[in-house]
N, C-alpha and C positions, 0 to 999 in steps of 0.2 A: 504494499500500499504506499502511495506517495504521501509526502507531507501535506499536500492539499487535501488528499482523501481523508487523512487523519483529523483534519479540522472541519470536515464536512463541506468542502468546496471542490467542485469538479474542475478539471483543467479547462474545459470549454467555458465554464462560467468565469473563471479567473481571467482568461483571455478576453472575453467579452467586457468584463469590468475594466480591464486595462485599456482596451480600445475606446471605451466610453470616456475614461478619464483623459486620454490623449485627445479625443475629439473635442471635449469641453475646453481643454487648455488651448487647443488650436483655434477654437472659436473666439475665446477671449483675446488671444494674440491678434487674430485678424481684425477684430473689432477695434482694438487699441491702435493697430497700424492704420486702419482706415480713418479713424478719428484724427490721427496725427497728420495724415496726408491732407485731410480737409482743413485742419487748423493751419497747416503750412500754406495752403493755397489762399485761404482767407487772409492770413497775415500779410502775404506778399501783395495781394490785390488791394488791401486796405492801406498798406504802406505807400504803394505807388499812387493810389487815388488821393491820399492826403498830401503827398508831395506835390502833385500837379495842381491840386486845389489851392495850395499855399503859395504857389509861385506867382509873383507879380509879372506882368507883361509890360516892361518899359518900352518906350518907343524906339530906343536904341540899345545896342549891346553895352555891357559895362565898359567903362573908359580905362584904358591902360592895360598893360600886360599882366600886372599882378591881380587886378580885379577880374580879368578874363580867366586867368588860371584858377582863381578861387571858384568862379562859376563852373568851370570845366570839372574841377574836382568834386563839387557838390552834385552835379548832374550825373557824372560817371558813377559815383558810389551809390546814388539813389537808384540807378538803372540795374545794378547787379542784385540778384535775389539774395535775401539775407540768410535763408536756410538752404544748405547745400544737400544734406542727406537726411534720410529717415532712419529710424531705429528698427530696421528690418533688412534681411539679406536682399541683394539685388536679384531681380528676375526680369526677364525680357517681357516687355509689353508692346504690343503692336499698335501703331497709330491707325486712324481710320483709313488713310491712304494705303498703308501697308496691308491692311486687312483686305481691302478691295483688290489689291494686286495679287492676292492669294499667297502672300508670304507667311511663313510659320515662325513662331517664337523659337528662340535658341536655348531655352532653359533658364538656368539661374547660376548663381555663384556657389560653388562647392566650398569655397574658403571663407564665406561669410562677408564678402565685400558689401558695404552698406549701399542701399538703393538711393538713387537720386531723388531729391524732393521734386514734386511735380513741376513747380514753377522754375526750378533750376534746369530740369530736363528740357522743358519747353524753351528756355532761354538758350540752351546749348544746341538743340536740334532744329528749332523752327527758324524760318527766314527772319532776318532783322527787320524786314518790311511787313511782317505778319500783322493782320488786322483782327479786331474783335468783331462781335456780332453786329455792332453798330457801324462797322466800316472804318473805325478809327485805328490808328497805329497803336499796337500794343506797347511798343517801345519807341517813342518818338526820338529820343536821344540816340539810341542804338541805330535806328534807321538813318538818321542824319549823318552819323559817323561813317556808316557803310557807304553812303552817297559821296561823302567827302573823299573817301579812299578811292572811289572810282574816278571822280572828276579831277582830283588833285592828289595823286598817289604820294608825292613827297610830303605834302602837308599832313596826310593821314598817318604816315609813318612817324613823323615828328610827334604828333599827339599820342600815338601808341606808345612811344618810348617815354613820353612825359608821364603817362599813367604808370608805366613800369618802374619809373624812378621815384615813385611816391609824390608826384606832382611838384617836384623840385626842378625848376627850369635850369638852375646852375649845373645840374648833373648832366645836361645835354651839351655843354660847351666842349668843343673839340672832340666829341665822342662819335665814332663812326656809327651811323644809323643804317641798318640793312633792311631791305625789303625781302621778298621771297627768295631772291637769288643774288642780287647785286647790291653794292653800296649805293644808297640813295642820296645821302647828303652828309656833309661834315660841317657843322655849324660853328663858326668862330664867334667869340663873345659879342663882337660889334653887330652881328646880324641876328643874334638870338631873339631879341625883343621884336624886331620887325617881322621875322618869320612866324613866331608864335602868335603875334597879334593878328596877322593876316589870316592864319589858319583858324584861330579861335573865333574871329569875327564872322568868317564864312560859316563855321559850324553853328554859331549862335543863330544866324538867319535860317539855316536849314532846320534847326530844331523848332524855331518859332513857326515856320511854315507848316510843319507837321503837327504842331500842337494846336494852332489856331485855325488852320485850314487843312484838315486831313484829306488831301486829294491825291 
C-alpha cells in the first residue's frame, strides 16, 4: 500500500487536487498580469495626455540654444514610455496584421526574460507616424523627429547624439557623429550653437504641426 493509500487518498485524487491547485494559482497569476498590463497602458496614456494638455503653444519656438535644448529634453523624455517591462515571462503575441497574414507565434522565453509593457512594445514596433482612432498622431514628437531624419539627415543625427549625451551640447564638440554607415558631421565649438538651433527650431515646427494640425 502506498503512503497515499494509507491516509485514505487515491493517487488519481491527489493528482486531480494538485492540478486544481496549479490551475487556481495560474488563474490568479494571469489575472494579476492582466491587471498590470492594463495599469501600465492607462498610466502611459494618462501621462502623455497630461503632458500634451499642459503644454503651452507659443507663437514661436523657444529663443536661444539653451532654451531649445531644454525643450528638446522635456519632449524627448515625455515621449518615451515610463514602464518598460511586466512582471511576467515574455511570450510572443501576434498583432492584428500578423494574424491576418497567417503568421504563428514563436512561443515564449524559457529563461524567464520579462515581457515588454504594452506601451513600450507599441513604441518599439509601431511606425513613428502611427495614429489613434481619432486620426491623430500617437507620438507627435517621435513622428516629427523621424521626419527631420528624412529631410535633414545630418540634423537628425546631431539631435540623436544630443539625446545620447544626456542633452549636454558641450559633449558634441569635436566629436565624430556617425550615421548608419559614414561620418556625418564633426562639429567645432564655433558652429555648435548654430547647428543645434537650426535643427531644434525645425523640429519644434514639425512637432507643432503634428500637435495642432494632425494631417
